[in-house]
C-alpha positions as a Markdown table, in Angstrom:
| # | Residue | x | y | z |
|---|---|---|---|---|
| 1 | Met | 15.5 | -5.4 | -24.6 |
| 2 | Thr | 13.0 | -8.3 | -25.0 |
| 3 | Leu | 10.8 | -9.2 | -22.0 |
| 4 | Ser | 11.6 | -12.7 | -20.7 |
| 5 | Arg | 10.5 | -14.9 | -17.9 |
| 6 | Arg | 12.9 | -12.9 | -15.7 |
| 7 | Gly | 10.7 | -9.9 | -16.4 |
| 8 | Val | 7.2 | -11.2 | -16.8 |
| 9 | Phe | 5.5 | -13.8 | -14.7 |
| 10 | Gln | 2.2 | -15.2 | -16.1 |
| 11 | Ala | -0.1 | -17.1 | -13.8 |
| 12 | Ala | -3.2 | -19.0 | -15.0 |
| 13 | Gly | -5.2 | -19.3 | -11.7 |
| 14 | Val | -4.3 | -21.5 | -8.8 |
| 15 | Ala | -2.8 | -24.4 | -10.7 |
| 16 | Ala | -0.3 | -22.5 | -12.8 |
| 17 | Ala | 0.8 | -20.4 | -9.8 |
| 18 | Thr | 1.3 | -23.4 | -7.7 |
| 19 | Ala | 3.0 | -25.4 | -10.4 |
| 20 | Ala | 5.4 | -22.6 | -11.2 |
| 21 | Gly | 6.3 | -22.2 | -7.6 |
| 22 | Leu | 6.6 | -18.5 | -8.3 |
| 23 | Ala | 10.4 | -18.9 | -8.4 |
| 24 | Val | 10.6 | -17.1 | -11.7 |
| 25 | Gly | 13.4 | -14.7 | -12.3 |
| 26 | Gly | 15.4 | -15.1 | -9.1 |
| 27 | Asp | 17.5 | -12.0 | -8.5 |
| 28 | Ala | 18.0 | -10.0 | -11.6 |
| 29 | Ala | 21.2 | -7.9 | -12.1 |
| 30 | Leu | 20.8 | -4.4 | -10.6 |
| 31 | Ala | 20.2 | -1.8 | -13.2 |
| 32 | Ala | 19.3 | 1.9 | -13.3 |
| 33 | Gly | 15.6 | 2.3 | -12.4 |
| 34 | Ala | 12.8 | 4.4 | -11.0 |
| 35 | Asp | 12.6 | 3.7 | -7.3 |
| 36 | Gly | 16.2 | 4.6 | -6.3 |
| 37 | Ile | 16.8 | 1.7 | -3.9 |
| 38 | Arg | 20.4 | 1.0 | -3.2 |
| 39 | Pro | 21.0 | -2.3 | -1.4 |
| 40 | Gly | 23.4 | -1.5 | 1.4 |
| 41 | Gly | 24.5 | 1.6 | -0.5 |
| 42 | Arg | 26.1 | -0.5 | -3.2 |
| 43 | Gly | 25.4 | -1.5 | -6.7 |
| 44 | Arg | 23.3 | 0.2 | -9.4 |
| 45 | Arg | 19.6 | 1.0 | -9.0 |
| 46 | Leu | 16.8 | -1.4 | -9.6 |
| 47 | Arg | 14.3 | -1.3 | -12.4 |
| 48 | Thr | 10.6 | -1.3 | -11.8 |
| 49 | Gly | 8.2 | -3.3 | -13.8 |
| 50 | Ala | 7.2 | -0.2 | -15.7 |
| 51 | Asp | 10.8 | 0.5 | -16.7 |
| 52 | Val | 11.2 | -3.1 | -17.8 |
| 53 | Ala | 8.1 | -2.9 | -20.1 |
| 54 | Ala | 9.0 | 0.6 | -21.4 |
| 55 | Ala | 12.5 | -0.6 | -22.3 |
| 56 | Asp | 10.8 | -3.0 | -24.7 |
| 57 | Arg | 8.7 | 0.0 | -26.0 |
| 58 | Trp | 5.6 | -1.5 | -24.5 |
| 59 | Arg | 5.5 | -4.4 | -27.1 |
| 60 | Met | 3.6 | -6.5 | -24.7 |
| 61 | Phe | 0.6 | -4.2 | -25.4 |
| 62 | Ser | 0.9 | -4.4 | -29.2 |
| 63 | Gly | -2.5 | -4.8 | -30.8 |
| 64 | Arg | -4.2 | -4.4 | -27.5 |
| 65 | Lys | -6.7 | -1.8 | -26.3 |
| 66 | Val | -5.4 | -0.8 | -22.9 |
| 67 | Gly | -7.0 | 0.7 | -19.8 |
| 68 | Val | -4.5 | 1.9 | -17.1 |
| 69 | Ile | -5.1 | 2.2 | -13.4 |
| 70 | Thr | -2.4 | 4.6 | -12.1 |
| 71 | Asn | -1.6 | 7.8 | -10.3 |
| 72 | Pro | 1.4 | 10.2 | -10.0 |
| 73 | Thr | 3.6 | 7.3 | -8.8 |
| 74 | Gly | 3.2 | 5.4 | -12.1 |
| 75 | Val | 6.3 | 6.9 | -13.6 |
| 76 | Leu | 9.4 | 5.8 | -15.4 |
| 77 | Glu | 13.1 | 6.4 | -14.4 |
| 78 | Asp | 12.9 | 9.9 | -15.8 |
| 79 | Phe | 9.7 | 10.6 | -14.0 |
| 80 | Thr | 7.6 | 10.5 | -17.2 |
| 81 | Ser | 4.0 | 9.2 | -16.5 |
| 82 | Ile | 3.6 | 5.7 | -17.9 |
| 83 | Val | 0.4 | 6.9 | -19.6 |
| 84 | Asp | 2.2 | 9.8 | -21.3 |
| 85 | Asp | 5.0 | 7.4 | -22.4 |
| 86 | Met | 2.6 | 4.7 | -23.7 |
| 87 | Val | 0.6 | 7.2 | -25.7 |
| 88 | Ala | 3.8 | 8.7 | -27.2 |
| 89 | Ala | 5.0 | 5.1 | -28.1 |
| 90 | Gly | 1.8 | 4.4 | -30.0 |
| 91 | Val | 0.0 | 2.2 | -27.4 |
| 92 | Asp | -3.7 | 2.3 | -27.8 |
| 93 | Val | -4.6 | 3.7 | -24.4 |
| 94 | Ala | -8.4 | 3.7 | -24.4 |
| 95 | Ala | -8.9 | 4.8 | -20.8 |
| 96 | Val | -7.3 | 5.7 | -17.5 |
| 97 | Phe | -9.0 | 4.8 | -14.2 |
| 98 | Gly | -8.2 | 7.1 | -11.3 |
| 99 | Pro | -8.1 | 5.8 | -7.7 |
| 100 | Glu | -8.4 | 7.8 | -4.5 |
| 101 | His | -6.7 | 11.2 | -5.0 |
| 102 | Gly | -7.0 | 10.8 | -8.7 |
| 103 | Phe | -4.9 | 10.1 | -11.8 |
| 104 | Arg | -2.9 | 13.3 | -11.6 |
| 105 | Gly | -3.1 | 13.5 | -7.8 |
| 106 | Thr | -5.2 | 16.6 | -7.3 |
| 107 | Ala | -7.6 | 15.3 | -4.7 |
| 108 | Gln | -7.3 | 15.0 | -0.9 |
| 109 | Ala | -7.9 | 12.0 | 1.4 |
| 110 | Gly | -11.2 | 10.3 | 0.7 |
| 111 | Glu | -11.7 | 12.3 | -2.5 |
| 112 | Ala | -11.1 | 11.7 | -6.2 |
| 113 | Glu | -11.0 | 13.5 | -9.5 |
| 114 | Glu | -14.3 | 13.5 | -11.5 |
| 115 | Thr | -14.3 | 11.8 | -14.9 |
| 116 | Phe | -12.6 | 14.0 | -17.4 |
| 117 | Val | -10.6 | 14.1 | -20.7 |
| 118 | Asp | -6.9 | 14.4 | -19.9 |
| 119 | Pro | -5.7 | 17.5 | -21.8 |
| 120 | Arg | -2.2 | 16.2 | -22.3 |
| 121 | Thr | -3.1 | 12.8 | -23.9 |
| 122 | Gly | -6.8 | 13.2 | -24.9 |
| 123 | Val | -7.5 | 10.0 | -23.0 |
| 124 | Thr | -10.7 | 9.8 | -20.9 |
| 125 | Val | -10.0 | 9.4 | -17.2 |
| 126 | Tyr | -12.7 | 7.6 | -15.3 |
| 127 | Asp | -13.3 | 8.2 | -11.6 |
| 128 | Ala | -12.7 | 4.7 | -10.2 |
| 129 | Tyr | -12.4 | 5.6 | -6.5 |
| 130 | Gly | -15.0 | 3.6 | -4.5 |
| 131 | Ala | -16.4 | 2.0 | -7.7 |
| 132 | Thr | -18.1 | -1.3 | -7.3 |
| 133 | Val | -17.2 | -4.4 | -9.3 |
| 134 | Ala | -20.2 | -3.8 | -11.5 |
| 135 | Lys | -19.5 | -0.1 | -12.1 |
| 136 | Leu | -15.8 | -0.8 | -12.9 |
| 137 | Ser | -16.8 | -3.6 | -15.2 |
| 138 | Gly | -19.1 | -1.2 | -16.9 |
| 139 | Phe | -16.3 | 1.3 | -17.4 |
| 140 | Phe | -14.2 | -1.5 | -19.0 |
| 141 | Ser | -17.0 | -2.3 | -21.4 |
| 142 | Glu | -17.8 | 1.3 | -22.2 |
| 143 | Ser | -14.2 | 2.1 | -23.0 |
| 144 | Gly | -13.7 | -1.1 | -25.0 |
| 145 | Val | -10.5 | -2.2 | -23.2 |
| 146 | Asp | -9.2 | -5.7 | -23.5 |
| 147 | Thr | -6.2 | -5.3 | -21.2 |
| 148 | Val | -6.2 | -3.6 | -17.8 |
| 149 | Val | -2.8 | -2.4 | -16.4 |
| 150 | Phe | -2.2 | -1.6 | -12.8 |
| 151 | Asp | 0.8 | 0.6 | -11.7 |
| 152 | Ile | 0.6 | 2.4 | -8.4 |
| 153 | Arg | 3.1 | 2.5 | -5.6 |
| 154 | Asp | 1.5 | 0.8 | -2.6 |
| 155 | Val | 2.9 | 1.5 | 0.9 |
| 156 | Gly | 2.4 | -2.0 | 2.1 |
| 157 | Val | -0.5 | -1.5 | 4.5 |
| 158 | Arg | -3.9 | -3.1 | 4.5 |
| 159 | Phe | -5.8 | 0.1 | 5.1 |
| 160 | Tyr | -4.1 | 1.9 | 2.2 |
| 161 | Thr | -6.8 | 1.8 | -0.4 |
| 162 | Tyr | -4.9 | 1.3 | -3.7 |
| 163 | Ile | -4.7 | -2.5 | -3.3 |
| 164 | Trp | -8.5 | -2.7 | -2.9 |
| 165 | Thr | -8.8 | -0.7 | -6.2 |
| 166 | Met | -6.7 | -3.4 | -7.7 |
| 167 | Trp | -8.7 | -6.2 | -6.2 |
| 168 | Thr | -12.0 | -4.6 | -7.4 |
| 169 | Ala | -10.5 | -4.2 | -10.9 |
| 170 | Met | -9.4 | -7.8 | -11.0 |
| 171 | Gln | -13.0 | -8.9 | -10.2 |
| 172 | Ala | -14.3 | -6.5 | -12.8 |
| 173 | Ala | -11.9 | -7.8 | -15.4 |
| 174 | Ala | -13.1 | -11.3 | -14.8 |
| 175 | Gln | -16.7 | -10.2 | -14.9 |
| 176 | Ala | -16.2 | -8.3 | -18.2 |
| 177 | Gly | -15.2 | -11.4 | -19.9 |
| 178 | Gly | -11.8 | -12.5 | -18.7 |
| 179 | Leu | -9.7 | -9.4 | -19.8 |
| 180 | Arg | -6.0 | -9.6 | -19.6 |
| 181 | Phe | -4.7 | -8.1 | -16.3 |
| 182 | Val | -1.2 | -6.8 | -16.0 |
| 183 | Val | 0.6 | -5.6 | -12.9 |
| 184 | Leu | 3.6 | -3.4 | -13.4 |
| 185 | Asp | 5.3 | -4.3 | -10.1 |
| 186 | Arg | 7.1 | -1.9 | -7.7 |
| 187 | Pro | 9.0 | -2.5 | -4.5 |
| 188 | Asn | 7.2 | -2.5 | -1.2 |
| 189 | Pro | 8.7 | 0.5 | 0.7 |
| 190 | Leu | 8.3 | -1.4 | 4.0 |
| 191 | Gly | 10.3 | -4.4 | 2.7 |
| 192 | Gly | 9.0 | -7.9 | 2.7 |
| 193 | Lys | 8.2 | -8.5 | 6.4 |
| 194 | Ala | 4.6 | -9.1 | 7.4 |
| 195 | Arg | 3.4 | -7.7 | 10.7 |
| 196 | Gly | 0.3 | -7.1 | 12.7 |
| 197 | Pro | -3.2 | -8.6 | 13.0 |
| 198 | Val | -5.0 | -10.3 | 10.2 |
| 199 | Leu | -8.5 | -9.0 | 9.1 |
| 200 | Gln | -11.3 | -11.2 | 10.4 |
| 201 | Gln | -14.7 | -11.8 | 8.8 |
| 202 | Gly | -17.3 | -9.2 | 9.8 |
| 203 | Tyr | -14.7 | -6.3 | 9.7 |
| 204 | Thr | -14.5 | -5.8 | 5.9 |
| 205 | Ser | -14.7 | -2.3 | 4.6 |
| 206 | Gly | -13.2 | 0.1 | 2.1 |
| 207 | Val | -10.0 | 0.0 | 4.1 |
| 208 | Gly | -9.8 | -3.8 | 4.2 |
| 209 | Leu | -11.7 | -6.3 | 1.9 |
| 210 | Leu | -9.7 | -9.5 | 2.4 |
| 211 | Glu | -8.0 | -11.4 | 5.2 |
| 212 | Ile | -4.5 | -10.1 | 5.0 |
| 213 | Ser | -2.2 | -8.8 | 7.8 |
| 214 | Gln | -2.1 | -5.1 | 8.6 |
| 215 | Gln | 1.5 | -4.8 | 7.2 |
| 216 | His | 1.3 | -7.4 | 4.4 |
| 217 | Gly | 4.9 | -7.5 | 3.4 |
| 218 | Met | 4.1 | -8.2 | -0.3 |
| 219 | Thr | 4.4 | -6.3 | -3.6 |
| 220 | Val | 1.2 | -5.5 | -5.5 |
| 221 | Gly | 2.2 | -8.1 | -8.0 |
| 222 | Glu | 2.5 | -10.8 | -5.3 |
| 223 | Leu | -0.8 | -9.7 | -3.8 |
| 224 | Ala | -2.5 | -10.0 | -7.2 |
| 225 | Leu | -1.3 | -13.6 | -7.6 |
| 226 | Tyr | -2.5 | -14.4 | -4.1 |
| 227 | Phe | -5.8 | -12.7 | -4.5 |
| 228 | Asn | -6.5 | -14.5 | -7.8 |
| 229 | Ala | -5.6 | -17.9 | -6.4 |
| 230 | Ala | -7.1 | -17.6 | -2.9 |
| 231 | Phe | -10.1 | -15.3 | -3.1 |
| 232 | Met | -11.5 | -14.9 | -6.7 |
| 233 | Arg | -13.7 | -17.9 | -6.7 |
| 234 | Arg | -14.9 | -17.1 | -3.2 |
| 235 | Ala | -16.0 | -13.7 | -4.5 |
| 236 | Gly | -18.1 | -15.4 | -7.2 |
| 237 | Gln | -15.7 | -14.7 | -10.1 |
| 238 | Pro | -13.7 | -17.0 | -12.2 |
| 239 | Thr | -9.9 | -16.8 | -11.7 |
| 240 | Leu | -8.1 | -14.6 | -14.2 |
| 241 | Asp | -6.5 | -16.9 | -16.8 |
| 242 | Asp | -4.4 | -14.1 | -18.2 |
| 243 | Leu | -2.8 | -12.4 | -15.2 |
| 244 | Gln | 0.7 | -11.1 | -15.7 |
| 245 | Val | 3.2 | -9.5 | -13.3 |
| 246 | Val | 6.1 | -7.6 | -14.8 |
| 247 | Lys | 8.7 | -8.1 | -12.1 |
| 248 | Val | 11.0 | -5.5 | -10.5 |
| 249 | Glu | 14.6 | -6.2 | -11.2 |
| 250 | Gly | 17.1 | -6.0 | -8.4 |
| 251 | Trp | 14.8 | -5.8 | -5.4 |
| 252 | Arg | 15.0 | -8.0 | -2.3 |
| 253 | Arg | 12.6 | -8.1 | 0.7 |
| 254 | Glu | 15.1 | -6.6 | 3.1 |
| 255 | Met | 15.3 | -3.3 | 1.2 |
| 256 | Val | 13.2 | -0.7 | 3.1 |
| 257 | Gly | 11.7 | 2.7 | 2.3 |
| 258 | Pro | 14.2 | 5.3 | 3.3 |
| 259 | Asp | 16.6 | 3.9 | 0.7 |
| 260 | Gln | 14.2 | 5.3 | -1.9 |
| 261 | Ala | 14.3 | 8.9 | -0.7 |
| 262 | Asp | 15.9 | 10.2 | -3.9 |
| 263 | Arg | 13.1 | 8.9 | -6.1 |
| 264 | Trp | 10.1 | 9.1 | -3.7 |
| 265 | Ile | 6.9 | 10.4 | -5.1 |
| 266 | Pro | 4.1 | 10.9 | -2.5 |
| 267 | Pro | 1.5 | 8.3 | -3.4 |
| 268 | Ser | -1.1 | 10.4 | -1.6 |
| 269 | Pro | -1.1 | 14.0 | -0.2 |
| 270 | Asn | -0.3 | 12.9 | 3.4 |
| 271 | Met | 2.4 | 10.4 | 2.5 |
| 272 | Pro | 5.2 | 12.9 | 1.8 |
| 273 | Thr | 8.3 | 10.8 | 2.6 |
| 274 | Pro | 9.5 | 7.2 | 2.9 |
| 275 | Gln | 9.8 | 7.9 | 6.7 |
| 276 | Thr | 6.0 | 8.6 | 6.7 |
| 277 | Ala | 5.4 | 5.3 | 5.1 |
| 278 | Thr | 7.6 | 3.5 | 7.6 |
| 279 | Leu | 5.5 | 4.7 | 10.5 |
| 280 | Tyr | 2.1 | 4.6 | 8.7 |
| 281 | Pro | 1.2 | 0.8 | 9.4 |
| 282 | Gly | 1.1 | 1.8 | 13.1 |
| 283 | Thr | 0.3 | 5.5 | 13.3 |
| 284 | Gly | -2.4 | 5.1 | 10.8 |
| 285 | Met | -4.3 | 3.6 | 13.7 |
| 286 | Val | -4.4 | 7.1 | 15.3 |
| 287 | Glu | -7.1 | 8.0 | 12.9 |
| 288 | Ala | -9.4 | 5.9 | 15.1 |
| 289 | Thr | -8.8 | 8.2 | 18.1 |
| 290 | Asp | -9.6 | 11.9 | 18.8 |
| 291 | Trp | -5.9 | 12.8 | 18.4 |
| 292 | Ser | -4.4 | 14.5 | 15.5 |
| 293 | Glu | -2.4 | 12.1 | 13.3 |
| 294 | Gly | -0.5 | 15.1 | 12.0 |
| 295 | Arg | -2.7 | 15.9 | 9.0 |
| 296 | Gly | -2.5 | 19.6 | 8.5 |
| 297 | Thr | 1.2 | 19.6 | 9.4 |
| 298 | Thr | 4.4 | 19.0 | 7.4 |
| 299 | Arg | 4.9 | 15.7 | 9.2 |
| 300 | Pro | 1.7 | 13.6 | 9.0 |
| 301 | Phe | 1.8 | 10.3 | 10.8 |
| 302 | Glu | 5.1 | 11.4 | 12.5 |
| 303 | Leu | 3.6 | 14.2 | 14.6 |
| 304 | Ile | 0.9 | 12.8 | 16.9 |
| 305 | Gly | -0.9 | 14.8 | 19.5 |
| 306 | Ala | -4.0 | 16.2 | 21.2 |
| 307 | Pro | -4.9 | 19.2 | 23.3 |
| 308 | Tyr | -4.9 | 17.1 | 26.5 |
| 309 | Leu | -1.6 | 15.2 | 26.1 |
| 310 | Asp | 1.6 | 16.5 | 27.7 |
| 311 | His | 5.3 | 15.9 | 28.2 |
| 312 | Arg | 4.8 | 12.7 | 30.2 |
| 313 | Trp | 3.8 | 10.7 | 27.1 |
| 314 | Ala | 7.2 | 11.1 | 25.4 |
| 315 | Ala | 9.1 | 10.4 | 28.6 |
| 316 | Ala | 7.1 | 7.1 | 29.2 |
| 317 | Leu | 7.6 | 6.0 | 25.6 |
| 318 | Asn | 11.3 | 6.7 | 25.6 |
| 319 | Glu | 11.7 | 4.6 | 28.7 |
| 320 | Lys | 10.5 | 1.6 | 26.7 |
| 321 | Arg | 13.5 | 1.8 | 24.3 |
| 322 | Leu | 11.5 | 0.6 | 21.4 |
| 323 | Ala | 13.6 | -0.6 | 18.5 |
| 324 | Gly | 14.4 | 1.8 | 15.7 |
| 325 | Val | 12.6 | 4.9 | 17.1 |
| 326 | Glu | 13.0 | 7.7 | 19.6 |
| 327 | Phe | 10.2 | 10.1 | 20.7 |
| 328 | Arg | 10.6 | 13.9 | 21.0 |
| 329 | Glu | 8.2 | 16.0 | 23.0 |
| 330 | Ala | 6.4 | 18.1 | 20.4 |
| 331 | Tyr | 3.7 | 20.8 | 20.1 |
| 332 | Phe | 1.9 | 21.7 | 16.9 |
| 333 | Thr | -1.3 | 23.3 | 15.5 |
| 334 | Pro | -2.9 | 21.4 | 12.7 |
| 335 | Thr | -4.2 | 23.6 | 9.9 |
| 336 | Phe | -7.0 | 21.1 | 8.9 |
| 337 | Ser | -8.5 | 17.8 | 9.9 |
| 338 | Lys | -8.9 | 16.8 | 13.6 |
| 339 | Asn | -8.1 | 19.5 | 16.2 |
| 340 | Ala | -7.6 | 22.0 | 13.5 |
| 341 | Gly | -6.5 | 25.4 | 14.9 |
| 342 | Gln | -5.8 | 23.9 | 18.4 |
| 343 | Val | -2.5 | 23.6 | 20.0 |
| 344 | Cys | -1.7 | 19.9 | 20.4 |
| 345 | Ala | 0.9 | 18.4 | 22.7 |
| 346 | Gly | 2.4 | 15.0 | 21.9 |
| 347 | Val | 5.4 | 13.5 | 20.2 |
| 348 | Gln | 7.3 | 13.5 | 17.0 |
| 349 | Ile | 8.5 | 10.0 | 16.2 |
| 350 | His | 12.1 | 10.0 | 14.9 |
| 351 | Ile | 13.3 | 6.9 | 12.9 |
| 352 | Met | 16.7 | 6.0 | 14.1 |
| 353 | Asp | 17.0 | 2.7 | 12.2 |
| 354 | Ala | 14.2 | 1.9 | 9.7 |
| 355 | Glu | 15.2 | -1.8 | 9.4 |
| 356 | Lys | 14.4 | -2.3 | 13.1 |
| 357 | Val | 11.1 | -0.4 | 13.2 |
| 358 | Asp | 7.9 | -2.4 | 13.9 |
| 359 | Ala | 5.4 | 0.5 | 13.4 |
| 360 | Ile | 2.4 | -1.5 | 14.6 |
| 361 | Ala | 4.2 | -2.4 | 17.8 |
| 362 | Val | 5.3 | 1.2 | 18.3 |
| 363 | Ala | 1.7 | 2.5 | 17.9 |
| 364 | Thr | 0.4 | -0.2 | 20.2 |
| 365 | His | 2.7 | 1.0 | 23.0 |
| 366 | Met | 1.7 | 4.6 | 22.2 |
| 367 | Leu | -2.0 | 3.8 | 22.7 |
| 368 | Val | -1.5 | 1.7 | 25.8 |
| 369 | Glu | 0.6 | 4.4 | 27.5 |
| 370 | Ala | -1.7 | 7.2 | 26.5 |
| 371 | Arg | -4.7 | 5.4 | 27.9 |
| 372 | Arg | -2.8 | 4.7 | 31.2 |
| 373 | Leu | -1.7 | 8.3 | 31.5 |
| 374 | Tyr | -4.8 | 10.3 | 30.4 |
| 375 | Asp | -8.4 | 9.9 | 31.5 |
| 376 | Asp | -9.4 | 12.0 | 28.5 |
| 377 | Phe | -8.3 | 9.4 | 26.0 |
| 378 | Ala | -11.2 | 8.7 | 23.6 |
| 379 | Trp | -11.9 | 7.1 | 20.3 |
| 380 | Arg | -13.2 | 9.4 | 17.6 |
| 381 | Gly | -17.0 | 9.8 | 17.6 |
| 382 | Asp | -17.9 | 6.2 | 16.6 |
| 383 | Gly | -17.4 | 4.3 | 19.9 |
| 384 | Gly | -14.3 | 2.5 | 18.5 |
| 385 | Arg | -15.8 | 1.2 | 15.3 |
| 386 | Trp | -12.9 | 2.6 | 13.3 |
| 387 | Ile | -10.2 | 1.0 | 15.3 |
| 388 | Gly | -11.9 | -2.4 | 14.6 |
| 389 | Leu | -11.9 | -1.7 | 10.9 |
| 390 | Leu | -8.2 | -0.6 | 10.9 |
| 391 | Thr | -7.0 | -3.5 | 13.0 |
| 392 | Gly | -9.3 | -6.0 | 11.4 |
| 393 | Ser | -11.3 | -7.2 | 14.5 |
| 394 | Gly | -12.8 | -6.0 | 17.8 |
| 395 | Arg | -10.0 | -7.6 | 19.8 |
| 396 | Phe | -7.6 | -4.7 | 19.8 |
| 397 | Gln | -10.1 | -2.3 | 21.3 |
| 398 | Gln | -11.3 | -4.9 | 23.8 |
| 399 | Gln | -7.8 | -5.7 | 25.0 |
| 400 | Leu | -6.8 | -2.0 | 25.2 |
| 401 | Glu | -9.9 | -1.1 | 27.2 |
| 402 | Ala | -9.4 | -4.0 | 29.5 |
| 403 | Gly | -6.0 | -2.7 | 30.5 |
| 404 | Ala | -3.9 | -5.3 | 28.6 |
| 405 | Ser | -0.2 | -4.6 | 28.2 |
| 406 | Ala | 1.2 | -3.8 | 24.8 |
| 407 | Glu | 3.1 | -7.0 | 24.9 |
| 408 | Gly | -0.1 | -8.9 | 25.5 |
| 409 | Ile | -1.9 | -7.2 | 22.6 |
| 410 | Ile | 1.0 | -7.9 | 20.2 |
| 411 | Ala | 1.2 | -11.6 | 21.3 |
| 412 | Ala | -2.5 | -12.1 | 20.5 |
| 413 | Trp | -2.1 | -11.7 | 16.8 |
| 414 | Gln | 1.0 | -13.8 | 16.3 |
| 415 | Pro | -0.7 | -17.2 | 15.5 |
| 416 | Glu | -2.9 | -15.6 | 12.8 |
| 417 | Leu | 0.1 | -13.7 | 11.4 |
| 418 | Lys | 2.1 | -17.0 | 11.1 |
| 419 | Arg | -0.8 | -18.6 | 9.2 |
| 420 | Phe | -0.9 | -15.6 | 6.8 |
| 421 | Val | 2.9 | -15.8 | 6.2 |
| 422 | Asp | 2.6 | -19.6 | 5.5 |
| 423 | Asp | -0.4 | -19.1 | 3.2 |
| 424 | Thr | 1.2 | -16.4 | 1.1 |
| 425 | Arg | 4.7 | -18.0 | 0.8 |
| 426 | Pro | 3.8 | -19.8 | -2.5 |
| 427 | Tyr | 3.0 | -16.5 | -4.2 |
| 428 | Leu | 6.2 | -14.6 | -3.5 |
| 429 | Leu | 8.3 | -13.5 | -6.4 |
| 430 | Tyr | 11.3 | -12.0 | -4.6 |
| 431 | Arg | 13.9 | -13.4 | -2.1 |
| 432 | Gly | 14.5 | -12.2 | 1.4 |
| 433 | Pro | 13.0 | -12.4 | 4.9 |
| 434 | Arg | 9.2 | -12.7 | 5.4 |
| 435 | Arg | 9.1 | -12.2 | 9.2 |
């Protein structure tokens, strides 16, 4: 199969992206593919960008010296690593760059694999987690790559670090002399709806480097186009003239994560299921509290609790009848991370209808009710700094501590969310609802 404009979108900075209108490809016919999404339970499976490129035997990389940013989610339909398949197909893979958790996925949260030579392929794997633009540009120069490929399953949340590895790599590619940058696109497991507050200046960190919403509702390919057009020059780099996105075939924005259960590969150790990803945009905020977010259990980000919580919390939350979820009173003992070895009381969040879940709204109600019910409620030992970084400003903490209702907190971010949705619309590659 030959790659066509239905499979590959090439953008040359702002002008080309705007002129093309990003309406390339439309809805491709559904075909067997790697992510296992079935729209409404009907039709054949989609094909990821990696599957589209591999079906052409990676000819788009012919004569190129390639560096690949990927992890265990960068696989083909048969679960073969794209790096392994590229090497077997004769692609000149000069380097692999491992993000948080590493190329082969051996490292825990906040950790990475050290630079090593991969025993399967003989390719040098560089530790790219937390690398600066200058350091990553140096890796590109040292390895001699002229093409950088990004293929990692994102979970659609601003504070999930893989998109910031991509952004740093885009800048490094520009700094290293305008390297070709290729995104092998994958579906967003949360679908295409944007939700939550938008990052504000002064709150950038490793869990949020640019002004996007907490649940961004875009694929990594769409984000790359948006980042290149809207932020590259502001970052002091020229826009990438050779930025390509190999599109997913057969995906629409209303397709959500639990439809992918048969092909789900955990993109990080504490993201074991699509259900985890569905809740993570909201329950990831629990990391800013002294509660356990379920790390050290079999249900991270679904089991939430602390030693001082009790049965009243689940009851109060169920009275709210929040769309798509129900709360079960739960007790658990984390084996590591916060409250390790202590019995925690709290809730397990059960997803009843994934298409209706607004995880950020759910978590906002959880925090408001806990603060109302328990005098012991506390941020983890940083005075609330972490909740500011996760939500993108100091407003959430200020409103919560002032006794604002969940509805009031949610209403406060709607104007900035609308602006973000409007700003990103020109860069969307797939059809379906945005809000």
